[in-house]
C-alpha positions as CSV (number, residue, x, y, z in Angstrom):
1,X,-16.7,2.8,2.4
2,X,-13.0,2.9,2.0
3,X,-12.5,3.7,5.7
4,X,-14.9,0.9,6.7
5,X,-13.2,-1.7,4.5
6,X,-9.8,-1.0,6.1
7,X,-11.4,-0.8,9.6
8,X,-13.0,-4.3,9.1
9,X,-9.6,-5.7,8.0
10,X,-7.8,-4.3,11.0
11,X,-10.5,-5.5,13.4
12,X,-10.5,-9.0,11.8
13,X,-6.8,-9.3,12.4
14,X,-7.2,-8.1,16.0
15,X,-9.9,-10.6,16.6
16,X,-7.9,-13.4,14.9
17,X,-5.1,-12.8,17.4
18,X,-7.5,-13.6,20.3
19,X,-8.3,-10.0,21.3
20,X,-11.6,-8.2,21.1
21,X,-11.1,-5.0,19.1
22,X,-12.1,-1.7,20.7
23,X,-15.3,-0.2,19.5
24,X,-13.5,2.6,17.7
25,X,-13.3,3.8,14.1
26,X,-9.9,5.5,14.2
27,X,-7.7,3.6,11.8
28,X,-4.5,4.9,13.3
29,X,-5.4,3.7,16.8
30,X,-6.6,0.3,15.4
31,X,-3.3,-0.2,13.5
32,X,-1.4,0.6,16.7
33,X,-3.4,-1.9,18.6
34,X,-2.2,-4.6,16.3
35,X,1.4,-3.5,16.2
36,X,1.7,-2.8,12.5
37,X,1.8,1.0,12.7
38,X,5.6,1.2,13.1
39,X,6.1,-0.9,10.0
40,X,3.7,1.2,7.9
41,X,5.1,3.4,5.2
42,X,4.5,7.1,5.9
43,X,2.2,7.3,2.8
44,X,-0.2,4.7,4.3
45,X,-0.2,6.4,7.7
46,X,-1.2,9.7,6.1
47,X,-3.9,8.0,4.1
48,X,-5.3,6.3,7.2
49,X,-5.4,9.6,9.0
50,X,-7.2,11.2,6.1
51,X,-9.8,8.4,5.8
52,X,-10.4,8.6,9.6
53,X,-11.1,12.3,9.4
54,X,-13.5,11.9,6.5
55,X,-15.3,9.1,8.3
56,X,-15.8,11.2,11.4
57,X,-16.9,14.2,9.3
58,X,-19.4,12.2,7.3
59,X,-21.3,11.3,10.5
60,X,-22.4,15.0,10.8
61,X,-25.0,16.3,8.4
62,X,-23.4,19.7,8.0
63,X,-20.1,18.2,6.9
64,X,-21.7,15.9,4.3
65,X,-22.1,18.8,1.8
66,X,-18.5,19.8,2.1
67,X,-17.3,16.2,1.7
68,X,-19.6,15.7,-1.3
69,X,-18.2,18.8,-3.0
70,X,-14.6,17.6,-2.4
71,X,-15.1,14.0,-3.4
72,X,-15.5,14.0,-7.2
73,X,-15.3,11.0,-9.5
74,X,-11.5,11.3,-10.0
75,X,-10.8,11.6,-6.3
76,X,-13.1,8.6,-5.6
77,X,-11.1,6.5,-8.1
78,X,-7.8,7.5,-6.4
79,X,-9.2,6.7,-3.0
80,X,-10.4,3.3,-4.1
81,X,-7.0,2.5,-5.6
82,X,-5.2,3.6,-2.5
83,X,-7.6,1.6,-0.3
84,X,-6.9,-1.5,-2.4
85,X,-3.1,-0.9,-2.0
86,X,-3.5,-0.6,1.8
87,X,-5.6,-3.7,2.0
88,X,-3.0,-5.7,0.0
89,X,-0.2,-4.3,2.3
90,X,-2.2,-5.4,5.4
91,X,-2.8,-8.8,4.0
92,X,0.9,-9.3,3.4
93,X,1.8,-8.1,6.9
94,X,-0.9,-10.2,8.6
95,X,-0.5,-13.4,6.6
96,X,-4.2,-13.6,6.1
């Protein structure tokens, strides 16, 4: 869900600028399409890369067990917090 929340925010900005967003889920490529990637702190870039990898892995049944074992309650809370921080950063940059 964290990946999807950020993906939707990025695609909303792209659409708001008059362009149709590409039908992709890669958060790095989406952020590059809207010219905010270069301004992103390295920590956010790394987090977007990580979320993109988890999203792609979660589409395959055999990877779901590995992901479930990795993502415990504490990690989930950290990911939710980081996602909120990224969304707030994007809102500031996009003037939504």
